[in-house]
matplotlib code that plots the C-alpha trace (Angstrom):
import matplotlib.pyplot as plt

x = [215.4, 214.9, 216.4, 214.6, 216.8, 215.9, 217.9, 218.6, 221.0, 221.2, 223.1, 224.1, 227.9, 228.6, 231.0, 229.4, 229.8, 227.9, 225.1, 225.0, 225.0, 221.9, 220.2, 220.9, 219.2, 216.2, 216.9, 216.5, 215.3, 215.7, 212.9, 212.8, 212.5, 213.0, 213.0, 216.0, 217.0, 219.7, 222.5, 226.2, 225.6, 223.1, 225.1, 228.3, 226.1, 224.8, 228.2, 229.4, 226.8, 226.3, 226.8, 223.8, 221.2, 219.2, 218.8, 216.2, 214.9, 211.9]
y = [-17.5, -14.5, -11.0, -7.7, -5.1, -1.4, 1.5, 3.9, 6.4, 7.9, 6.3, 9.9, 10.3, 6.7, 4.4, 2.8, -0.7, 0.2, 1.7, -1.6, -3.7, -1.9, -2.0, -5.8, -6.1, -4.1, -1.0, 2.3, 5.0, 5.7, 3.6, 0.9, -2.5, -6.0, -9.4, -11.4, -15.1, -15.6, -17.2, -16.4, -14.3, -12.0, -11.8, -10.5, -7.9, -6.7, -6.5, -4.5, -1.7, -2.4, 1.4, 2.2, -0.2, -1.6, -5.3, -7.3, -10.9, -11.2]
z = [68.8, 66.5, 67.1, 66.8, 65.3, 65.2, 63.6, 66.4, 64.8, 61.4, 58.4, 57.2, 57.1, 57.9, 55.8, 52.6, 54.1, 57.3, 55.1, 53.1, 56.1, 57.5, 54.2, 54.2, 57.4, 56.1, 57.9, 55.9, 58.2, 62.0, 63.9, 61.3, 63.0, 61.5, 63.0, 61.9, 62.6, 65.2, 63.2, 62.6, 59.6, 61.4, 64.5, 62.3, 60.5, 64.0, 65.4, 62.4, 63.1, 66.8, 67.4, 65.2, 66.3, 69.4, 69.6, 71.6, 71.7, 69.6]

ax = plt.figure().add_subplot(projection="3d")
ax.plot(x, y, z, "-o")
ax.set_aspect("equal")
plt.show()
């Protein structure tokens, strides 16, 4: 099953590693949405920036 990830909060003022994690998921601006595979790597990235994103089942 895939996950739909949406950037809900701004990356301005965030730590560099959180910005890099968001960019690795394809999220650049508020409102950007990507569909990611549901695997351990993606779950780790989502957990790292969970306070910035909204996640739903795709």
